[in-house]
N, C-alpha and C positions, 0 to 999 in steps of 0.2 A: 504492500497502500503506500501512497505517494500521496503527495497534497492535494493529488490530481481526482480522488475521490474524496471530497470534502469542499466546504465550502468557505472562500477564503476572500476573506474583509485585508485591503491590504494596509499598510502601518497608511494614518494622514499626511506626514512628515517623511521623514529620515526610517528610514526602518532599525530598526534596536534591539528589539524583544517581539516574542514569540509566546500568544498564548493557545494552547492547543484546551478544546472540549469535548468530551466525548460524550453525544446522547445516552441513554437508558434503553431498554428492554423495546423494540418496538414504534421508535422515537425514529429520527434522521438529522443530521446536523440542522437542520433550517428549525429544527427546534426552541435550540437557542441562540439562535442569529440575532434576536432580537436582542440577546443584551449587549454585543455589539458597537451595536444600530443604537443604542440610548445612549454606548458611550461619545460615540463619535459627534450625536447632537452637542453634548454637553461639551466638548472637546477634551475627553478622557484617556491616557492612555494613546493616542497623538501617533507614539512611537510605538507601540502595540502593533502585530501580523496577530488580529485570528484567524484560528483556524480550527473548525467545526467539520470533520469527518464523518461520513457517513460507514455504519456494517454492515456487513454482507448480511443477505440471507442465508438463515439456517431453519432445521427442524430444528424445533424445540418443544425439551420432555412437558415443560408447563402448562406449553400449549398443545397438548395432545398433538404432538406431533409439527405439527404446519408450521409452514414457512413465513419464519419474519424475518422482518433487523434483528441483530444482535451479534452482541463480540463473541459470544464465546457461551453453550448450552447450558440450561436453569432445569435443575431438576423437578425443586420445590424450594417452595418462599418457608415450609413453616420448622424445614431444616435447610437452611441455605448453605448449610452445607455436606449435605446430602451427595454423595457420588459428582463429585465434584470434578467438572472438566478440563482439569487440566491440561490437556494439551491443546483445547479450544483457548485457554485464559494464555499461555504461553505460547503460544499462534497467533494471538493478538498483540501480544506485550510488542511481538519481534515488527509486525507493520509497525507501531506507536510507533518505535525507536528510529524506524525506520522514518518518521516524520521529523524526529528531531534530527535526526542525521541529514539531513536534507537541509531545515534551517542553519545549521553550525555549516555545511556546506556551504551556504550564505553568507558565512561573515555574521550569525550571531550567534554570541554569547551563549556557551550550552547554562550560566548562572543570571541570564537573562530570558530563559525558553521556564513557562509554567506549565504544568503538564493537570489536568483536574476533568472532573466528570460530574455526571448525575445518576446515582444507583445503579445498574449494573456498569454505565459509560465511569462511574466512580470506583468501582471496585476495579476497573481494568486499570482505571490512573494511577492506584493506589498500586496493583505488581507492578505494573512498565512504569514507575516511577522511579521505586523501591529499588529496580534489579538494572535501571542505565549504568552504563559505563561512563553517560556525563556526569556533570554535575550538576543536577538542575536548580532554580531562583526556586521551585518552593512545588508541593504539589495539594490539588485542594478534591478536598471529595464532599459533598453531596447530598445527601441520604442514601448512605451505603455500609456497604460492611469490605473488611480485607480478606479475599478468599485467599486458597490455601495456605491459611496461618500457621499451619501446623508447621510450614515449611521455609514461608520466610525469610530464614534467619540463616539457612543454607544460601535458599536465589539474593539473599540482598548481597548488594555491590557496595564494596568502602567510599566509595564514590557520594554515593546519598546516605550515610548511613548517621547526616547530624541533618540534613533535608529538611524545614519548617513545612510544618503542612498545615492548614486552613481544612475544620472538618466543622460542618451542619450538617444537625436531622432535625425534623418535624415529630413533635412529642408523642402528636397519637399520626404515628403516619402505622397504615393497613397494608404496605406491599413489605416493605423493610421494618423491621418492626424497632422500636426506637433503641431495646437491650440491645440489638443488632450495633447501630453507631456506638453505646457506651463500651461493647466489649469491644470494637475495633479502635477505639481511644485507648481502652488499656492496653491494649496490645502495645500498638505504636508507641505511647508514653512511656509508660513502666516496665516490657519487654525489651522496645526497642530502644527505647531512647528520645528518640526524636521530641520535639518541641511542637505541643500541638495545642491551636487557636481555636477550640473549640464553643460552637456558640446550638443554642437549644430553641427552639419554641414551639410555646403552648398547644397554640392553636393550628399546627402546621401538617396536615397531613401527608401523602407520600407527591409535593409537589415543593416546586420553589414560593418564595415569598420576597418584599420587596424588602422589609428589613435583612431578610440571607443576601439579597445579591447586594444593599448596600454596606452589609460587611464585610464580604466577599470584596469589595471595591475598596475598604480601606486596608485591607489586608494588602491586596495586590501592589496599592500603592506606595508600601512595604520593601516591596522586593520588587519593582518597575520603577525605580521615579523617574523621572524625563531626564538626560545623560543635557539637553540645552536647557536654555530659558524662554 
């Protein structure tokens, strides 16, 4: 996969940073491109290129085997770690690594590349970010969980063992349960030693929220400051 299989919003000025954001199961990159449009209208992150990749169509067990856009197969949302599709997760991770490499080849410092995602896309962003051989500027996980958490320590790269993470979750999420988000935060912070900025929202189900996007924006400002006034 390259950024050709994605919605790409170019930097408004000199391109010095990139934010790659991965959508959830059944969605497409178009589902999140409005976030960058809002930033553009307000002249935020003008030096940043936004990339919203599209997941391939795959059969999903959770969806009775029917094909839908997905980064990897999911068997159950009751036990989200049941029969994890390790090959699918790592295969998609490799495709995201190719997009990261493409940006580096264009002259973007890896430390000014942020990788994020929502739900299944957030799960992939965590795995791809933690295992990247390039030091990233940060990782964003919204309404998500950490797959392969029993072996993530052996998979994680030295380069990203201290990479900061922004994590947010709705407290009434009926798809990816809130406790999975809390458990992910504990693993990332307490077991892996990451600095996790955690936000929770009492009335938020499995979706995004204006306050959540505003909180993410504030965090992004600390990671991708403008290089010129």
